[in-house]
C-alpha angles and dihedrals in degrees: 000000000000128000112291129206103015101108096071130077117275093206134006125199124184135171134180119227107207090190093066098021090235136127121220122206129187133169148178129232145165107275118234124180089226093057109100103157150005130229117216127193131186130204112254106209091194093053093033092225145086114273134182110276094234098039092249124050102341091222122157115186118237109254126217115262110261118200130336133299089216 
């Protein structure tokens, strides 16, 4: 049996900026050297389905860790 449950966000935070009409999202995850990107989808209320956040692939490149969590 392999490791279960490590390929999903551990915590997600989002906030809406009314001045710029944008939503910001950030998340934490268990790091894995094989992890190179994330695929983000948003719910389209007109289409009534989940779609890629950028209208194409929804890919967000993994960023290097900055600072410490401790």
